[in-house]
N, C-alpha and C positions, 0 to 999 in steps of 0.2 A: 101365198097360202098353199099348203100341201093338199093335193086332191085326195079324195076318198080312195080312188083307185091306187095311187102311189102308196098311200098308207097301208092299204090291204096287202099289196105286193110285199112291202117291207116286213110286215108282221108275218106273213106266210113264209117268207124267206128265212126269218129267224127261227120259226118252228121247224122248218125243213132241215136246216143246218143243225139245230140242236138235237133233233131226232136221230140223224145219222151219226153225229158225234157220240151220242149215248150208246148207240148200237155197236159202233166200232170199238169202244172202250170197255165193253162188257168182258170181264175176265172170268172164265169158269171158276167156280168155287174150289175145285180141286187143285188149281194151278198155283201151288205154293210149296214151301219146304215143310216136310212133316217129320216129326221125331217118333220113332217106333217105341211104343210103351207097353205093348202086350203082344207076345208071340210064343206059341207053344209053351214049353216049360222054362223058358228063359225069364229070369226075374226082371222086373222093371229097373232095379238098380244096376244090373249087369248091362241092360240095353242102354241106359243112360251113360254108364261108364265107357261103353264102346262107341258112344256118339252115333248110334244106329239111326239112320235117316233115309228117307225117300224124297228125292228132289223132283218135283213135278212143275217147277216154276219156269223151266226152259223148254225149248222145242225138243231137245234131246233129254229124255228123262235119265236120272241116275240114282244110285243108292250107295250108301257107305255103311258097312257093318263093323267097322273098327280096323280094317286092314286094307282091302282093295277097293278101288273105285269101280262100281258096276255100271255098265251102260245098259239102259233099258229101252226097249222099243215097245210101244203100246198105244192104246186108244181107250178113252173113256166115252161112253155113249150116253145120250140123253135119257135112255130108258134104264139107267143105273147099272148097266152091264159094262164089262171092261175086258180087255185082253192085254196082258203085260208079260214080257219075257226078258230075261237077261240075255243080251246078244254079245256081250264082251266084258272084259275085266282086265284091270292091271294084274300083274303076275307076282305079287309079293307073297311070301310065306310068313305068317304071323303066328307063332306058337301060342296055343291057348285060346284063340278065337276063330279058328277056321271053321269050326262046327256051326256057329251062328251064320256065317256067310253061306256055307253050303246049304243049310236048311232053308234059309231065306230064299236063295236062288231057286231051289226046287219048289218051294211052296208058292212063290210068286206066280209062276206059270199056271198054277191050278186055280188062282183067284178069278172068279167070274162075275162077281157083283160088288158094288160099293155103296156106301151110305155116308153122307156127310151130315153130322149133327152138331151144329155150332162150330166149335174149334176142333172137332174130332172127325177123323176119316177112318172108316172100318172097311176092310176088304174081306170078302167071304168066298169060299169055294162051295161046291155042291155037296160036300161031306159035312158042312157046318163048321169047318175050321175057319179061323179068322186071324187077321192081323189088325191091330188097332194103333193109330197114330194120333198125335196131337200136333196142331200147327206150331211150327217153330217160332213164329212171331207172336204167339199168345203168351201172356204172362199170368 
């Protein structure tokens, strides 16, 4: 027969392992691929056509605005602040959509706060300007 002490140790061990497993596998809500749906005067249709996205699912963040792959360095903080900046890019010239890429790169560095509301991520700067994204895996 199993003693009370051995049973208690077994139950405690299961809870202990389960707790640390759950803590280890917590993925921050921002850590996914996001499609840009609202930015400055660009229409949603144009952003979708360009496949404008911000990829926060990997350790190295990236973005794509229809032409070049942008490498992004940054950090999201628990107090809903962030710091993001484009630190590199491929060097293609794509006539007709370089303006989106340029404006996105400049604006991204000014974004200081973020909000996640369901499947939406919104980045804000201190001037009230914003970028709005929807999760790419949301239908």
